[in-house]
Structures are given as structure tokens and as C-alpha cells.
Backbone bond lengths (Angstrom), bond angles and torsions (degrees), N, CA, C in turn:
res aa  C-N    CA-C-N  psi(-1)  N-CA   C-N-CA  omega(-1)  CA-C   N-CA-C  phi
1 M - - - 1.433 - - 1.534 109.37 -
2 E 1.319 115.06 138.70 1.461 121.10 -179.71 1.527 110.12 -109.20
3 A 1.339 114.82 149.22 1.459 120.48 174.85 1.516 109.65 -160.15
4 T 1.302 114.87 162.15 1.478 122.02 172.35 1.499 107.61 -114.80
5 L 1.328 115.36 133.60 1.472 122.42 176.87 1.516 107.21 -105.78
6 F 1.338 114.18 121.13 1.467 120.80 170.06 1.519 106.19 -105.17
7 A 1.329 117.15 124.10 1.483 120.14 -177.10 1.514 108.18 -133.03
8 D 1.350 112.91 145.72 1.459 120.03 179.93 1.501 109.05 -155.03
9 G 1.288 116.39 151.81 1.450 121.83 174.24 1.499 108.98 -137.52
10 G 1.325 116.17 157.20 1.453 118.68 179.01 1.497 110.76 -157.76
11 S 1.322 114.94 156.17 1.455 119.30 174.02 1.536 107.96 -136.98
12 R 1.275 113.63 146.89 1.470 119.73 177.56 1.528 105.75 -99.56
13 G 1.308 112.98 93.95 1.468 122.56 -166.58 1.529 104.12 101.81
14 N 1.318 117.11 157.35 1.464 117.64 -179.04 1.514 110.73 -141.26
15 P 1.334 118.28 89.51 1.452 125.96 9.67 1.536 111.40 -79.14
16 G 1.313 113.66 162.27 1.450 121.98 179.09 1.514 108.88 -172.35
17 H 1.324 116.68 -173.04 1.461 120.10 177.29 1.512 107.52 -57.91
18 A 1.336 117.24 126.66 1.449 121.60 -170.81 1.522 111.04 -128.90
19 A 1.330 115.18 154.93 1.461 122.76 177.69 1.498 109.06 -146.83
20 S 1.327 114.60 157.50 1.443 120.83 174.05 1.529 108.86 -123.47
21 G 1.311 115.26 152.38 1.462 120.02 177.78 1.508 110.47 -142.71
22 A 1.325 115.64 132.52 1.471 121.03 178.21 1.513 107.45 -136.07
23 V 1.330 116.26 133.71 1.450 122.00 179.21 1.544 107.82 -129.83
24 L 1.324 114.02 125.15 1.465 120.64 176.14 1.516 107.83 -100.39
25 V 1.340 115.17 129.43 1.471 121.26 -175.30 1.541 108.77 -125.33
26 A 1.323 114.97 133.77 1.466 122.02 177.49 1.520 108.43 -74.10
27 P 1.357 117.74 163.90 1.450 121.08 177.22 1.527 113.74 -57.58
28 D 1.333 117.92 -28.29 1.469 120.22 179.45 1.523 112.74 -84.27
29 G 1.360 117.83 2.53 1.450 122.36 177.57 1.524 114.80 93.74
30 A 1.318 116.42 -5.22 1.466 119.32 177.84 1.534 111.02 -69.62
31 V 1.306 115.87 136.91 1.459 120.45 177.40 1.530 107.86 -77.98
32 L 1.331 116.25 120.17 1.447 122.09 -179.80 1.535 111.71 -84.72
33 R 1.333 115.32 -39.00 1.444 119.38 -179.85 1.521 110.09 -163.94
34 E 1.340 114.85 143.77 1.473 121.94 172.31 1.510 107.84 -120.32
35 I 1.313 116.32 135.35 1.454 121.61 177.62 1.522 107.11 -128.58
36 G 1.308 116.68 108.25 1.464 121.79 176.01 1.512 107.91 -116.67
37 R 1.320 116.49 132.82 1.459 119.42 -175.65 1.524 110.64 -140.66
38 Y 1.323 115.84 131.92 1.458 121.92 172.16 1.529 107.26 -81.03
39 L 1.346 116.63 132.21 1.457 120.71 -173.30 1.516 113.07 -109.10
40 G 1.341 118.60 1.54 1.452 119.15 -175.46 1.525 107.95 79.88
41 V 1.303 116.36 -148.94 1.465 120.14 179.46 1.543 106.96 -89.63
42 A 1.313 115.78 121.16 1.449 122.61 -179.11 1.514 109.19 -155.29
43 T 1.315 115.36 168.90 1.458 119.62 176.86 1.522 110.46 -83.32
44 N 1.317 115.97 164.31 1.446 121.29 175.62 1.526 111.15 -60.24
45 N 1.320 117.72 -39.40 1.463 120.91 -178.53 1.526 111.18 -65.80
46 V 1.314 117.82 -42.53 1.463 121.21 175.68 1.523 109.45 -58.37
47 A 1.326 116.81 -42.72 1.471 121.01 -179.50 1.533 110.96 -64.08
48 E 1.322 116.82 -41.26 1.478 121.04 179.19 1.534 110.36 -62.25
49 W 1.327 117.29 -48.08 1.444 121.27 -178.72 1.532 110.93 -65.71
50 T 1.325 117.03 -39.16 1.463 120.54 179.59 1.524 110.72 -63.94
51 A 1.308 117.43 -40.88 1.470 120.63 177.94 1.516 110.26 -61.15
52 L 1.325 118.11 -43.57 1.448 121.95 177.73 1.513 110.70 -60.88
53 L 1.326 118.05 -47.93 1.462 122.01 -179.05 1.528 111.62 -61.41
54 D 1.341 116.27 -44.42 1.476 119.44 178.80 1.515 111.02 -61.46
55 G 1.328 116.84 -41.92 1.475 120.19 179.39 1.503 113.24 -67.46
56 L 1.334 116.35 -39.72 1.482 119.92 178.58 1.538 110.12 -64.52
57 A 1.319 116.52 -43.79 1.484 120.10 178.83 1.508 111.07 -60.81
58 A 1.325 117.14 -42.97 1.469 122.26 -179.65 1.532 110.13 -65.07
59 A 1.327 116.83 -40.17 1.460 120.29 -179.55 1.542 109.16 -63.99
60 K 1.310 118.14 -42.94 1.473 120.58 177.88 1.521 110.04 -62.66
61 E 1.330 116.83 -43.23 1.457 121.73 179.38 1.538 112.40 -59.05
62 L 1.328 115.40 -36.33 1.462 120.86 179.88 1.524 113.90 -80.80
63 G 1.310 116.72 -7.33 1.456 120.65 179.73 1.519 114.59 85.24
64 V 1.320 117.46 21.17 1.464 121.17 176.94 1.518 108.52 -69.18
65 D 1.313 116.67 134.31 1.479 118.42 175.09 1.528 111.65 -118.25
66 H 1.322 118.31 -23.90 1.468 122.91 174.83 1.512 106.96 -113.00
67 L 1.332 115.56 111.99 1.477 119.52 -173.84 1.518 111.22 -125.11
68 A 1.318 114.56 129.37 1.456 122.00 169.59 1.536 106.13 -99.38
69 V 1.307 116.35 127.16 1.461 121.27 179.78 1.529 108.39 -111.39
70 R 1.293 115.85 126.03 1.466 122.01 -178.47 1.520 108.80 -122.29
71 L 1.323 115.99 120.14 1.453 123.33 -177.05 1.523 109.92 -129.44
72 D 1.339 116.61 142.02 1.449 117.21 175.38 1.541 111.26 -95.41
73 S 1.318 116.35 6.22 1.480 120.81 174.46 1.517 107.38 -93.56
74 E 1.331 115.53 103.74 1.442 120.04 178.29 1.530 110.68 -63.96
75 L 1.347 115.78 -33.22 1.481 120.25 179.16 1.533 110.37 -60.69
76 V 1.331 117.48 -49.11 1.466 120.80 -178.38 1.538 110.03 -62.52
77 V 1.326 116.97 -45.08 1.480 119.87 178.57 1.512 111.35 -57.85
78 R 1.333 116.81 -44.46 1.471 119.21 -178.05 1.512 112.08 -72.66
79 Q 1.333 117.51 -30.20 1.447 120.36 175.05 1.510 111.06 -70.05
80 L 1.346 117.57 -37.73 1.444 120.78 177.61 1.535 111.72 -64.71
81 S 1.327 115.48 -37.98 1.480 119.23 -178.49 1.515 112.55 -76.22
82 G 1.318 116.72 -14.22 1.465 120.97 -177.10 1.514 112.69 89.72
83 E 1.308 117.45 0.10 1.475 120.94 178.19 1.523 110.12 -66.24
84 Y 1.343 117.11 -37.20 1.471 122.27 176.17 1.519 107.84 -115.44
85 R 1.313 115.97 145.98 1.460 121.18 173.66 1.511 109.17 -83.20
86 V 1.322 115.35 153.61 1.461 121.31 174.33 1.536 105.52 -91.46
87 K 1.291 116.33 102.69 1.474 122.01 -172.71 1.509 112.70 -84.17
88 H 1.321 117.08 -36.88 1.461 120.11 -174.00 1.528 110.34 -77.64
89 E 1.305 116.27 124.43 1.469 122.59 -176.20 1.519 112.88 -54.16
90 N 1.336 118.24 -38.98 1.465 121.62 -177.10 1.524 112.85 -69.67
91 L 1.327 116.63 -20.46 1.479 119.98 -179.37 1.517 112.67 -89.74
92 R 1.320 117.84 -18.08 1.457 121.08 -175.45 1.534 113.14 -61.18
93 P 1.340 119.98 -42.77 1.465 118.26 176.94 1.529 112.93 -65.24
94 L 1.326 117.66 -33.02 1.479 120.20 177.17 1.521 109.70 -67.29
95 H 1.314 116.90 -41.87 1.466 122.16 177.61 1.527 110.26 -60.60
96 R 1.336 116.73 -47.57 1.465 119.74 -179.13 1.506 111.23 -61.20
97 R 1.349 116.51 -42.59 1.477 121.36 -179.64 1.523 109.82 -63.42
98 A 1.330 117.08 -43.30 1.468 119.98 179.70 1.541 111.01 -63.49
99 K 1.321 116.70 -44.27 1.479 119.90 178.95 1.531 110.69 -60.32
100 A 1.349 116.94 -41.43 1.448 120.04 179.46 1.521 112.23 -65.43
101 L 1.323 116.45 -41.07 1.479 120.65 176.50 1.514 111.24 -64.74
102 L 1.323 117.27 -45.35 1.467 120.62 -178.99 1.530 111.43 -59.45
103 A 1.322 116.39 -33.59 1.468 120.99 -178.05 1.529 111.72 -69.10
104 Q 1.339 117.70 -14.69 1.455 121.20 -178.90 1.515 114.24 -84.22
105 F 1.307 117.53 -7.95 1.461 122.22 178.22 1.520 109.54 -92.89
106 S 1.322 117.42 144.96 1.468 118.92 -179.21 1.519 111.61 -74.12
107 R 1.329 117.38 -26.92 1.457 121.45 175.68 1.512 109.65 -147.04
108 V 1.331 115.47 130.68 1.466 121.52 -179.67 1.519 108.96 -136.06
109 D 1.301 115.46 138.18 1.464 121.89 176.34 1.513 106.83 -131.50
110 V 1.330 116.54 108.75 1.455 122.07 -179.04 1.510 108.74 -103.45
111 Q 1.348 115.88 124.06 1.469 119.80 179.93 1.522 110.80 -137.77
112 H 1.336 112.62 149.63 1.470 119.94 172.02 1.514 108.48 -82.32
113 V 1.322 116.16 137.52 1.474 122.07 174.84 1.507 108.96 -128.74
114 R 1.322 115.91 157.59 1.447 119.54 175.17 1.533 110.07 -69.29
115 R 1.290 115.76 156.33 1.461 121.14 -178.83 1.537 111.44 -53.85
116 E 1.326 117.16 -36.80 1.473 120.24 -179.15 1.533 110.79 -63.20
117 E 1.303 117.90 -26.86 1.472 121.61 179.51 1.519 111.71 -87.99
118 N 1.301 117.37 -0.10 1.466 122.42 -178.37 1.538 109.87 -120.56
119 K 1.333 116.17 31.56 1.448 122.05 -173.52 1.521 114.14 -60.56
120 L 1.332 117.99 -37.41 1.470 120.80 -177.22 1.517 110.87 -61.50
121 A 1.322 116.14 -48.86 1.468 120.29 -178.38 1.532 111.31 -70.09
122 D 1.324 115.99 -40.67 1.467 121.04 179.65 1.518 110.42 -61.99
123 A 1.338 117.34 -42.48 1.466 120.36 179.17 1.528 111.00 -65.56
124 L 1.304 117.12 -35.96 1.461 120.76 178.79 1.518 111.30 -66.29
125 V 1.324 117.60 -41.46 1.464 121.67 175.69 1.513 110.62 -58.71
126 N 1.324 117.09 -47.88 1.459 120.90 -178.86 1.514 111.94 -65.83
127 K 1.315 116.92 -36.78 1.469 120.59 178.14 1.519 109.89 -62.33
128 V 1.319 117.20 -46.13 1.452 121.77 179.30 1.527 110.91 -60.22
129 L 1.336 116.06 -45.82 1.452 120.03 -179.64 1.516 112.71 -67.34
130 D 1.343 117.34 -38.13 1.462 120.51 178.22 1.504 112.61 -67.74
131 E 1.319 117.64 -30.77 1.466 121.30 -179.66 1.515 111.68 -79.11
132 R 1.302 117.48 -14.87 1.467 121.22 -178.13 1.478 113.34 -67.73
């Protein structure tokens, strides 16, 4: 099964009230699952990584084996590729968990996209924060 994961995280203040949003979309454009979560007070980076982890877990649960991952966090994409090191100690366990989950898919394509191309996840983050 193929799907695209759009994931985003945000905080109002950094750190501040934070939320993560992940949306899994089928090749025909149908939304397979949305995961929006309020995280309490956290940094934007924690929110970004949490969104990715929630989306990866949901994709595995749905039986996705070919996954396209689209993130508007260039930092997370470059840290996943190994181009950038994960310097902050609190982010290292999230990075390790994401790498372990990504290894469970038979095919993965992780790419950075502009915020405009990540509207579904961005809107979900804002919805969660607005409802708080």
C-alpha cells in the first residue's frame, strides 16, 4: 500500500503551547488518517519530530509499505538524511525513533516541501492550537 505523509509541528512561542499534525493521504487524494495532538508547552522542533513520529506510526498501523514523507521543516529533513547532526540532547531519542520507524518501510522518500505544499498538516496544527 502506498501513501504520502504530510507532517508539521508548531508552537506559539518557542517554547510555547505546541501541537503536532500528521495527515496520511492515499494516491487518489483520499485522506486515510489525521492525527492532531496538543503537546503542552514544547519547542517547535519537538512538535515537528512528534508529528513525524505520529504519522509514521499511523502509516505502519494502516499497513503502508511505500511511504512518501513531506515535511516543511528543512532541519528535520536534513537531520534525517544525516546532512545535519542532531545536536540537542532532547531531540536525539526522537531522531532515533524516527530512523527506526522509517527502516520498517520497504520504500521511503523523505523530501522537504514549502509550507504551501504542506497545508493539510499545517491546518491541523493550527486547529489543535485554536481549540486549546
